[in-house]
C-alpha positions in Angstrom: 0.1 0.0 0.2 3.0 2.5 0.7 4.4 1.8 -2.4 1.3 2.4 -4.3 0.7 5.5 -2.8 3.9 6.7 -3.3 3.6 6.2 -7.0 0.2 8.3 -6.9 1.9 11.1 -5.1 4.7 11.1 -7.9 2.2 10.8 -10.4 0.4 13.8 -8.8 3.7 16.1 -8.7 4.5 15.3 -12.2 1.2 15.9 -14.0 0.6 18.7 -16.4 -0.8 21.8 -14.7 -3.1 24.1 -15.5 -5.6 26.9 -14.4 -8.2 28.8 -16.0 -9.9 32.0 -13.8 -12.8 33.9 -15.0 -13.9 37.2 -13.1 -15.9 39.9 -14.8 -12.8 41.8 -15.0 -10.5 39.4 -16.6 -10.2 35.5 -18.0 -6.8 34.1 -17.1 -5.1 30.6 -18.2 -1.7 29.2 -17.5 -0.6 25.7 -18.4 2.7 23.8 -18.4 3.5 20.5 -19.3 4.4 17.3 -17.1 8.1 17.6 -18.4 8.3 20.9 -16.7 6.2 19.9 -13.5 8.6 17.0 -13.1 11.2 19.1 -12.3 11.1 21.3 -8.6 13.1 24.1 -9.6 11.4 25.1 -12.7 8.1 24.4 -11.5 8.7 26.4 -8.7 9.5 29.4 -11.5 6.6 28.9 -13.5 4.4 29.0 -10.2 6.1 32.3 -9.6 5.3 33.6 -12.9 1.9 31.7 -13.1 0.9 33.8 -9.9 2.5 37.1 -11.2 0.9 37.1 -14.6 -2.2 36.3 -12.9 -1.8 39.1 -10.4 -0.9 41.4 -12.7 -4.0 41.1 -15.1 -6.4 41.0 -12.1 -4.5 44.8 -11.1 -4.5 46.2 -14.5 -7.8 45.1 -15.8 -9.6 46.1 -12.2 -7.5 49.9 -13.3 -9.3 49.6 -16.4 -12.6 49.0 -15.2 -12.3 51.9 -13.4 -10.8 54.2 -15.9 -14.0 53.3 -17.9 -16.4 54.3 -15.3 -18.0 57.6 -16.8 -15.7 57.3 -20.1 -17.6 57.4 -23.0 -16.0 53.8 -23.7 -17.6 50.4 -22.5 -15.1 48.3 -20.7 -14.3 45.0 -22.2 -13.1 42.4 -19.6 -9.4 41.5 -20.3 -7.8 38.3 -21.2 -4.2 36.8 -20.8 -3.3 32.9 -21.8 -0.1 31.5 -21.6 0.3 27.7 -22.7 4.0 26.3 -22.4 4.4 23.2 -24.5 7.4 20.6 -25.2 9.7 21.5 -28.0 12.1 18.6 -27.1 13.4 16.8 -24.3 16.7 15.7 -24.4 19.7 14.2 -21.8 20.8 17.3 -21.3 18.1 20.2 -22.3 14.4 20.4 -22.0 13.2 22.9 -24.7 9.6 24.9 -24.2 7.9 27.0 -26.2 5.4 29.7 -25.0 2.1 30.3 -27.0 0.4 33.4 -25.3 -2.1 35.7 -25.7 -3.5 39.2 -24.3 -6.3 41.1 -24.8 -6.3 45.0 -23.2 -10.3 45.6 -24.3 -8.8 47.4 -27.8 -9.8 46.2 -31.5 -8.6 42.9 -31.1 -5.9 40.8 -28.8 -2.4 40.2 -29.3 -0.9 36.6 -29.8 2.9 36.4 -28.6 5.3 33.5 -28.3 8.3 32.9 -25.9 10.6 30.1 -24.8 12.8 28.5 -22.2 15.5 26.1 -21.9 15.8 24.2 -18.7 19.8 23.2 -18.3 19.4 19.6 -16.6 23.1 19.2 -15.8 23.4 22.6 -14.3 19.8 23.0 -13.1 19.5 26.1 -14.5 16.8 28.2 -16.7 18.3 29.5 -19.8 17.2 31.7 -22.5 17.9 29.4 -25.4 19.8 32.6 -27.1 22.5 32.1 -23.8 23.8 28.7 -25.4 25.5 30.6 -28.0 28.8 33.1 -28.0 26.6 35.8 -28.8 23.9 36.9 -30.9 26.0 38.3 -33.4 27.9 34.9 -33.9 24.5 33.1 -34.0 23.4 35.7 -37.1 26.8 35.5 -38.5 25.8 31.6 -39.0 22.7 32.2 -40.6 23.4 35.0 -43.3 20.4 34.1 -45.5 18.1 34.2 -42.5 16.4 37.2 -43.6 16.0 35.9 -46.9 14.4 32.4 -45.4 12.2 34.6 -43.9 11.2 36.6 -46.7 10.6 33.3 -48.6 8.5 32.0 -45.5 6.0 34.7 -46.0 6.0 34.8 -49.9 4.5 31.3 -49.8 1.7 32.9 -47.8 1.2 36.0 -49.6 0.4 35.5 -53.3 1.3 37.7 -55.1 3.9 38.8 -52.8 5.8 41.7 -53.6 8.9 43.1 -51.6 8.0 46.6 -51.4 10.9 47.5 -48.7 8.5 48.8 -46.4 8.9 48.0 -42.5 7.6 44.4 -42.8 10.0 43.8 -45.4 13.2 44.7 -43.2 15.5 42.3 -41.6 14.5 41.5 -37.9 16.9 41.4 -35.5 17.7 38.4 -33.3 16.1 39.9 -30.5 12.9 40.4 -32.4 12.2 36.9 -32.9 11.7 33.7 -30.6 14.6 31.1 -30.9 13.6 27.3 -30.5 15.7 24.7 -29.6 15.1 21.3 -31.2 15.7 17.6 -32.0 14.5 15.0 -34.4 15.9 12.4 -32.2 15.6 13.6 -28.5 19.3 13.2 -27.9 20.9 16.3 -29.0 19.9 19.5 -30.5 20.1 19.3 -34.3 17.5 22.3 -35.4 16.4 25.8 -34.1 13.5 27.0 -34.7 12.7 31.0 -35.0 9.0 32.3 -34.6 8.2 36.2 -35.7 5.1 36.9 -33.9 2.5 39.5 -35.6 3.9 42.6 -36.9 7.3 41.4 -36.7 7.6 40.9 -40.7 4.1 41.0 -41.4 1.0 42.5 -40.7 -1.8 41.5 -37.8 -3.7 39.6 -40.3 -0.9 37.5 -41.3 -0.5 36.0 -38.0 3.0 34.5 -37.1 5.5 33.0 -39.2 7.6 29.8 -38.6 11.1 29.2 -39.9 12.8 25.6 -38.8 16.8 25.1 -39.6 18.8 22.2 -39.6 22.3 22.7 -37.0 25.3 23.5 -39.6 28.6 23.4 -38.5 28.7 27.3 -38.6 25.9 27.1 -36.2 27.3 24.3 -34.6 30.6 26.9 -34.1 28.4 29.5 -32.6 27.5 27.6 -29.5 29.4 27.8 -26.7 32.2 25.2 -26.0 30.2 24.1 -22.8 27.0 23.2 -24.8 28.3 21.9 -27.9 27.8 18.4 -27.2 24.5 18.5 -26.5 24.1 19.7 -30.1 24.8 17.8 -33.3 24.7 18.6 -37.0 22.1 17.3 -39.0 
């Protein structure tokens, strides 16, 4: 019986976590996967992020309702969503992506993306960019990144014309969400980029995604301490 109870407790501890709250002022939803819940330190960070995000949403929505009283515009309930998903889970890294959405009473909501990497060897949370020697080094390793992003957009927009406007400019790496992925769940052999709305296209176009294999140039841009966790594809 003791063994069964311990097993049940472990299942509860490592289950995916989700919370949805709906009030007159706001709707809030936050979830993260079982793989993240199984790492106590990461689970603690996610729980803190969930609590902080919900508190901020509640405060801001309450303030917006107060501001709308007596104004010429109606109050519309706010909404915040954060959904963490597993990109890959290798012996060294747990790589997560974030699908987010925020509505603050305007004409439409705003979707957004994010990512994080848990370094199992060091027990630390990292921004994916931190595994590279520098953003400039990664950018040099992918000299055709801008052209590739434009090609992705061109496949969706037909006929596509590169007019040289704001959406045709090359985004910086800071404007993109970087993901670390793996085809075999052993080593990182591909990296992904997400361009949220307004980065390389209008709101109506939505987000754009690009996945690239790890090349010798990309591998050379990885910090020496992390190179054994990567492989060329």
